[in-house]
C-alpha positions in Angstrom: 60.8 -30.1 18.6 63.4 -28.0 16.8 65.6 -29.3 13.9 68.8 -29.6 16.0 67.0 -31.7 18.7 65.4 -33.9 16.0 68.8 -34.5 14.3 70.4 -35.4 17.6 67.5 -37.8 18.4 67.8 -39.5 15.0 71.5 -40.0 15.5 71.0 -41.3 19.0 68.4 -43.8 18.0 70.2 -44.9 14.9 67.4 -43.8 12.6 69.7 -41.7 10.4 72.2 -44.5 10.1 72.2 -47.9 8.5 69.8 -49.8 10.7 67.6 -50.1 13.8 68.7 -49.4 17.4 71.0 -52.0 18.9 68.8 -52.9 21.8 65.9 -53.9 19.6 65.6 -57.4 18.1 66.5 -57.1 14.4 66.0 -60.5 12.8 68.0 -60.2 9.7 71.1 -58.9 11.6 70.7 -60.7 14.9 70.2 -64.1 13.2 72.7 -63.6 10.4 73.3 -66.7 8.3 70.4 -68.5 10.0 68.0 -65.8 8.8 69.5 -65.9 5.3 69.3 -69.7 5.2 65.7 -69.9 6.4 64.5 -67.3 3.9 66.2 -68.9 0.9 65.1 -72.4 1.9 61.5 -71.7 1.0 60.4 -73.1 4.3 57.9 -70.3 4.5 56.1 -69.2 1.4 56.0 -65.6 2.7 59.3 -64.2 3.9 57.5 -62.0 6.4 56.5 -65.0 8.4 60.0 -65.6 9.7 60.7 -61.9 10.0 57.8 -61.8 12.5 58.7 -65.1 14.2 59.6 -64.7 17.9 62.8 -66.5 19.1 62.1 -68.7 22.0 65.6 -68.1 23.4 68.4 -65.5 23.2 69.1 -65.0 19.4 72.8 -65.4 19.9 72.4 -68.7 21.6 70.0 -70.0 18.9 72.6 -68.9 16.3 75.4 -70.7 18.1 73.3 -73.9 18.3 72.5 -73.6 14.7 76.2 -73.2 13.7 77.0 -76.4 15.7 74.0 -78.5 14.8 73.8 -77.9 11.0 77.0 -79.8 10.4 75.6 -83.0 12.0 74.5 -85.8 9.8 70.7 -85.9 9.5 70.2 -82.3 10.7 66.5 -81.5 10.4 66.4 -77.8 9.5 62.6 -77.4 9.7 62.4 -79.1 13.1 65.2 -76.8 14.4 63.4 -73.7 13.3 60.0 -74.9 14.7 61.7 -75.8 18.0 63.4 -72.4 18.4 60.8 -69.9 17.1 57.2 -69.1 17.7 55.6 -68.9 14.2 53.0 -66.1 13.9 49.5 -66.6 12.7 47.5 -64.3 10.4 45.4 -61.6 12.1 41.7 -62.4 12.1 42.0 -66.0 11.0 39.4 -67.1 13.6 36.8 -64.6 12.5 33.7 -66.2 11.1 31.6 -64.2 8.6 27.9 -64.1 9.0 26.7 -63.4 5.5 23.2 -62.6 6.8 24.7 -59.3 8.0 25.0 -56.3 5.7 28.5 -55.3 4.5 28.4 -52.4 6.9 27.5 -54.7 9.8 30.2 -57.1 8.8 32.8 -54.3 8.9 31.6 -53.2 12.3 32.0 -56.7 13.6 35.5 -56.9 12.1 36.9 -53.9 14.1 37.5 -55.9 17.3 39.2 -58.7 15.3 41.6 -56.2 13.8 42.3 -54.2 17.0 45.4 -54.9 19.0 45.6 -54.0 22.7 48.5 -51.9 23.9 51.8 -53.8 23.5 54.1 -55.1 26.2 57.7 -54.6 25.5 59.4 -57.8 24.3 63.1 -57.9 23.6 62.7 -61.0 21.5 60.1 -59.6 19.1 60.6 -57.5 16.0 57.4 -55.6 17.0 58.0 -52.1 18.3 55.6 -51.8 21.2 52.9 -49.1 21.1 51.3 -47.7 24.3 47.7 -47.6 23.1 45.3 -49.7 21.1 45.5 -49.7 17.3 43.9 -51.3 14.2 46.0 -53.5 11.9 45.1 -54.3 8.3 44.7 -58.1 8.8 46.1 -61.3 7.4 49.9 -61.1 7.1 49.9 -57.5 8.3 50.0 -58.0 12.0 51.2 -54.5 12.9 50.1 -51.0 12.3 50.8 -49.5 8.9 51.3 -45.8 8.4 49.3 -44.7 5.4 46.8 -47.5 5.7 45.7 -46.0 9.0 44.3 -42.8 7.5 41.9 -44.8 5.4 41.0 -47.1 8.2 40.3 -44.1 10.4 37.7 -42.9 7.8 35.7 -45.9 8.7 36.4 -45.7 12.5 34.9 -42.2 12.4 31.8 -43.5 10.7 31.6 -46.3 13.3 31.7 -43.7 16.1 35.2 -44.9 17.2 37.0 -41.5 17.5 38.5 -42.9 20.7 40.4 -45.5 18.7 41.4 -42.8 16.1 42.8 -40.7 19.0 44.8 -43.7 20.4 46.3 -44.4 17.0 47.3 -40.7 16.7 48.9 -40.9 20.1 50.8 -44.0 19.0 52.1 -42.2 15.9 53.1 -39.2 18.0 54.9 -41.7 20.3 56.8 -43.2 17.3 57.9 -39.7 16.1 59.1 -38.9 19.6 60.9 -42.2 20.2 62.3 -43.2 16.8 62.2 -39.9 15.0 59.6 -40.6 12.4 56.6 -42.8 11.7 58.0 -46.0 10.2 56.4 -48.1 7.5 55.0 -50.2 10.4 55.9 -50.8 14.0 58.5 -53.4 13.2 62.2 -53.0 13.7 62.9 -54.0 10.1 60.8 -51.1 8.9 62.8 -48.4 10.7 64.8 -47.4 7.7 61.7 -46.0 5.9 58.4 -44.3 6.4 55.3 -44.3 4.2 53.2 -41.6 2.5 53.0 -38.9 5.2 49.3 -38.9 6.0 49.7 -37.8 9.7 48.5 -34.3 9.0 45.5 -35.6 7.1 44.8 -37.9 10.1 45.0 -35.0 12.5 42.6 -33.0 10.3 40.2 -36.0 10.2 40.2 -36.2 13.9 39.7 -32.5 14.3 36.7 -32.5 12.1 35.2 -35.5 13.9 35.8 -33.8 17.3 37.0 -30.2 17.7 39.8 -28.3 16.0 41.4 -27.5 19.4 41.9 -31.3 19.9 44.4 -31.2 17.0 46.7 -28.8 18.7 48.4 -31.4 20.9 49.7 -33.0 17.8 51.4 -29.9 16.5 54.8 -30.7 17.9 54.7 -34.2 16.4 53.6 -32.7 13.0 56.5 -30.4 12.9 59.0 -33.1 14.0 57.7 -35.4 11.2 58.1 -32.6 8.7 61.6 -32.1 9.9 62.3 -35.8 9.3 61.1 -35.5 5.6 63.1 -32.3 5.1 66.3 -33.4 6.9 69.4 -32.0 5.2 67.6 -29.6 2.9 69.3 -26.5 4.2 72.8 -27.9 3.2 71.9 -28.7 -0.4 73.1 -26.8 -3.4 71.0 -26.8 -6.6 71.0 -30.2 -8.2 72.0 -32.0 -5.0 70.1 -34.6 -2.9 70.1 -35.9 0.6 67.9 -38.8 1.8 64.4 -37.6 1.0 65.1 -34.1 -0.2 66.1 -32.8 -3.6 67.1 -29.2 -4.4 66.0 -28.5 -7.9 68.2 -26.4 -10.3 66.0 -23.3 -9.5 66.6 -23.7 -5.8 63.2 -25.1 -4.7 63.2 -28.1 -2.5 61.0 -31.1 -3.3 60.9 -34.6 -1.9 61.4 -38.2 -3.0 61.0 -41.6 -1.4 64.0 -43.2 0.2 65.2 -45.9 2.7 68.3 -45.7 4.8 69.2 -49.4 4.5 70.5 -50.7 1.1 69.8 -54.4 1.9 67.1 -56.9 1.1 63.9 -56.2 2.9 63.6 -58.8 5.7 59.8 -59.2 5.0 60.5 -59.9 1.3 64.1 -61.2 1.7 64.0 -64.1 -0.8 62.5 -62.1 -3.6 64.9 -59.1 -3.2 68.0 -61.3 -2.8 67.2 -63.5 -5.8 66.5 -60.6 -8.1 69.7 -58.8 -6.9 71.8 -61.8 -7.7 70.9 -61.4 -11.4 72.6 -57.9 -11.3 76.3 -57.1 -11.3 77.6 -56.8 -7.7 78.2 -53.1 -8.2 74.5 -52.5 -9.0 72.9 -54.4 -6.1 73.1 -51.6 -3.5 71.2 -49.2 -5.8 68.6 -51.9 -6.5 68.0 -52.6 -2.8 67.7 -48.8 -2.2 65.1 -48.5 -4.9 63.2 -51.6 -3.8 63.0 -50.1 -0.3 62.1 -46.6 -1.5 59.3 -48.1 -3.5 58.1 -49.8 -0.3 58.1 -46.4 1.3 55.8 -45.1 -1.4 53.2 -47.8 -0.6 53.0 -48.7 -4.3 55.1 -51.8 -4.1 55.3 -52.6 -7.0 54.1 -50.7 -10.0 55.2 -49.8 -13.6 55.1 -46.2 -12.2 58.5 -46.8 -10.7 60.1 -49.0 -13.5 61.9 -47.9 -16.6 60.9 -51.2 -18.1 57.4 -52.3 -16.7 58.4 -55.9 -17.2 61.7 -55.8 -15.3 61.8 -55.0 -11.6 65.5 -54.5 -11.9 64.8 -51.2 -13.6 63.2 -49.5 -10.6 64.1 -45.8 -10.6 62.1 -44.6 -7.5 64.8 -42.6 -5.9 65.3 -40.7 -9.2 61.7 -39.5 -9.2 59.8 -36.5 -7.6 56.4 -38.2 -6.9 53.4 -35.9 -7.4 51.4 -37.5 -4.5 54.2 -37.3 -1.9 54.7 -33.6 -2.6 51.0 -33.0 -2.5 50.9 -34.6 1.0 53.8 -32.5 2.2 52.1 -29.4 0.9 49.1 -30.3 2.9 51.2 -31.0 6.0 52.8 -27.5 5.7 49.4 -25.9 5.4 48.1 -27.8 8.3 51.1 -26.8 10.5 50.5 -23.2 9.5 46.8 -23.4 10.3 47.4 -24.9 13.7 50.0 -22.4 14.6 47.6 -19.6 13.7 44.8 -21.3 15.8 47.1 -21.6 18.8 48.2 -18.0 18.7 51.1 -18.1 21.1 54.1 -15.8 20.9 56.1 -16.5 17.7 53.3 -18.7 16.2 52.4 -16.1 13.6 56.0 -16.0 12.2 56.2 -19.8 12.1 52.8 -20.0 10.5 53.9 -17.5 7.8 57.1 -19.6 7.2 55.1 -22.8 6.6 52.6 -21.0 4.5 55.3 -19.7 2.2 56.9 -23.2 2.0 53.6 -24.7 1.0 53.0 -22.1 -1.7 56.5 -22.5 -3.0 56.0 -26.3 -3.2 52.6 -25.8 -4.9 54.0 -23.5 -7.5 57.0 -25.8 -8.2 54.8 -28.9 -8.4 52.4 -27.2 -10.9 55.3 -26.0 -13.0 57.1 -29.3 -13.0 54.5 -32.0 -12.7 51.6 -30.7 -14.7 51.6 -31.3 -18.5 49.5 -28.6 -20.0 49.1 -30.3 -23.4 47.9 -33.6 -21.9 46.1 -32.0 -19.0 47.5 -34.4 -16.4 50.0 -34.6 -13.5 53.0 -36.8 -13.7 56.0 -37.8 -11.6 59.2 -36.0 -12.6 62.8 -37.2 -13.0 64.6 -34.7 -10.9 68.0 -34.9 -12.7 66.5 -33.8 -16.1 63.1 -32.3 -15.1 61.5 -34.7 -17.5 57.9 -35.7 -16.8 57.2 -39.4 -16.9 54.4 -39.1 -19.4 54.5 -42.6 -20.7 53.1 -44.0 -17.4 50.0 -42.0 -16.3 48.7 -43.2 -12.9 46.1 -42.3 -10.3 48.7 -40.4 -8.4 47.5 -37.5 -10.6 44.4 -37.3 -8.3 46.5 -36.2 -5.3 46.8 -32.5 -6.4 43.0 -32.5 -6.7 42.4 -34.1 -3.3 44.7 -31.7 -1.5 43.5 -28.7 -3.5 46.7 -27.7 -5.3 45.4 -27.7 -8.8 43.8 -24.7 -10.5 40.1 -25.1 -11.5 41.2 -25.6 -15.2 43.8 -28.3 -14.2 41.3 -30.0 -12.0 38.7 -30.1 -14.8 41.1 -31.5 -17.3 42.5 -34.2 -15.0 39.0 -35.3 -14.0 38.1 -35.6 -17.7 41.0 -37.8 -18.4 40.4 -39.9 -15.3 36.9 -40.4 -16.5 37.8 -41.4 -20.0 40.8 -43.6 -19.4 40.8 -44.8 -15.8 37.1 -45.4 -14.9 36.3 -49.1 -15.3 33.3 -51.2 -14.4 34.5 -51.6 -10.8 36.0 -48.1 -10.2 39.2 -46.4 -11.0 42.1 -48.5 -12.2 45.5 -47.7 -10.7 47.5 -47.5 -14.0 46.9 -48.2 -17.6 49.7 -50.9 -17.8 49.0 -54.5 -17.0 52.5 -55.5 -15.8 51.6 -58.3 -13.4 52.6 -56.0 -10.5 49.8 -55.5 -8.0 49.8 -51.6 -8.2 49.0 -51.8 -11.9 46.0 -52.6 -14.0 43.6 -54.3 -13.6 43.7 -53.6 -9.9 42.0 -50.9 -7.9 43.0 -50.0 -4.4 40.8 -48.5 -1.7 43.1 -45.5 -0.8 43.4 -44.5 -4.4 39.6 -44.9 -5.0 39.0 -42.5 -2.0 41.6 -39.9 -3.1 40.4 -40.0 -6.7 36.6 -39.9 -6.0 37.0 -37.1 -3.5 39.5 -35.3 -5.6 37.2 -35.0 -8.6 34.3 -34.2 -6.3 36.3 -31.2 -5.0 36.6 -29.9 -8.6 32.9 -29.8 -9.4 32.6 -33.4 -10.8 30.1 -34.8 -8.3 28.6 -36.8 -11.2 31.9 -38.6 -11.8 32.6 -39.1 -8.1 29.1 -40.6 -7.6 29.5 -42.9 -10.6 32.9 -44.2 -9.4 31.7 -44.6 -5.8 28.7 -46.6 -6.9 30.8 -48.9 -9.0 33.4 -49.4 -6.3 30.8 -50.1 -3.6 29.0 -52.5 -5.9 32.2 -54.4 -6.4 32.9 -54.5 -2.7 29.4 -55.8 -2.1 29.6 -58.4 -4.8 32.9 -59.8 -3.3 31.5 -59.7 0.2 28.4 -61.6 -0.8 30.3 -64.2 -2.8 33.3 -64.7 -0.5 32.3 -63.2 2.8 35.4 -61.0 2.7 36.7 -57.5 2.4 40.0 -57.7 0.5 42.9 -55.4 0.2 42.5 -54.8 -3.5 40.0 -55.5 -6.3 40.1 -56.2 -10.0 38.1 -53.3 -11.3 38.3 -54.3 -15.0 36.8 -57.8 -14.7 34.5 -57.5 -11.6 34.0 -61.3 -11.6 37.8 -62.0 -11.1 39.7 -61.8 -7.8 42.6 -59.3 -7.8 46.1 -60.7 -8.2 49.7 -59.8 -8.7 52.4 -58.9 -6.2 54.7 -60.7 -3.8 52.0 -62.3 -1.7 48.4 -63.6 -2.0 45.6 -61.0 -1.8 44.9 -60.5 1.9 41.6 -60.6 3.7 40.7 -58.2 6.5 41.1 -55.5 5.5 41.6 -52.2 7.3 41.6 -49.6 4.5 39.0 -51.5 2.5 36.7 -51.4 5.5 37.3 -47.7 6.2 36.8 -46.5 2.6 33.7 -48.6 2.1 32.0 -47.2 5.2 33.0 -43.6 4.4 31.7 -43.9 0.8 28.5 -45.7 1.8 27.7 -43.0 4.3 27.9 -40.2 1.8 24.8 -38.4 0.4 24.2 -38.9 -3.2 25.4 -35.4 -4.2 27.3 -32.6 -2.5 27.5 -28.8 -3.1 30.0 -27.6 -5.6 33.6 -27.2 -4.5 34.8 -23.6 -3.8 36.5 -21.6 -6.5 40.2 -21.2 -6.6 40.0 -17.8 -4.9 38.1 -19.2 -2.0 39.8 -22.6 -1.9 43.0 -21.0 -0.7 41.2 -19.5 2.3 39.3 -22.7 3.2 40.4 -24.2 6.5 43.1 -26.7 5.7 41.7 -29.2 8.2 38.9 -30.0 5.8 40.9 -32.7 4.0 
């Protein structure tokens, strides 16, 4: 799909504009004051519950009845809502754990509970229907999530379910083709944003589990997604931005997180609205934009994105060039180049060369901007000033290792710092700041454990990778044996304490925890050394 066609598609579907397409149920806008009143009433502890609720009649008719009935004496607000909406239940709530099973057997038994059949279109649901089966994380997360799915797929491959991996890839390609990108999740209220772009890594995983030629049918979708992330780049002068792209003063283009809708997130409406009310009216749109951009990052929320780690109102996500996002796009560019070269049709060589050049330009820019040579670590960068955010080191520094951007010396130094500062009794801690936010200390998260463990392994630190893997799996097993659960995050500092923080209770399920646990448990104790820098550049990119 060429850039002009993609741009036209985005405009047609409303994805480049302020909200979802008009013919889809959009709860915050279609219910208006009723949605606002329900969310602020505290009727549901979790704002996502009502965002996922299904109207039992035409939304406009329900709104009209509400406008009329709420003025009556003795109006029962809760009864009205329960009478007019089907309230969703958590995914997997009926699953019963058999603790006589091993953790791996438990995860294998969970896959059916977390798998949704192909969807049927429903004009009264915020769910965007997908044509094939897919795995959801579990609990409050009743839909597919973009970056979660890569880590879930790691476990599906180990379980021999490449058929399910393939159907999920087909679903993501379908989303790219129909809405112009892979949204945060398949809900209408997620259409304004994506998530960390792991689609290329998913395609590579599938290719390794099956055959490289099987990845070729996703090439068009990969290029269309790349065009989504790069939309507007060609029109930018140095120092300018548009949506997810930033042209740096030297002319190189890098990426940031963004969301097209500067409003409270429907799934976290009450929290966003109440925080925004403490700000001057002129500052609220920027706050909503940063809240949503942070949700696109997947790290919602973390001191990584906050000028003041104790004050969510100081989010500066759209001001930052994230090191992990640009590592992912480097990998996507290399993957596209590799697949074009494998396909070998007329014109493919020229396109492959163009994407290879773009990847190398991004790599050089990221190494120059994000790597701090004195401290030996990668940091996010404030794009306006070029300043590295050195006061907030995070596990995002492992992404250049996982995707092979770093030089051998950089990889060695980053691994040493990860070992000395981030490795805790239960695995790698996300940040060194205990802010109370869930993507901060003392929590460890499965996707970051995988990226960090495999990142340091790639740079000749199999000893560190094995130590971290053993600690993480021991913590997973301890929690499983005591609670019969796989949870979305873990306290890696105090292994006897359940993880906390964030906008909602720690969820059980849990897709990416299952996937990473199975993939790590299946590894041999040691691996051969990683290739040198000179050979790493020639290693097939589909290895990641």
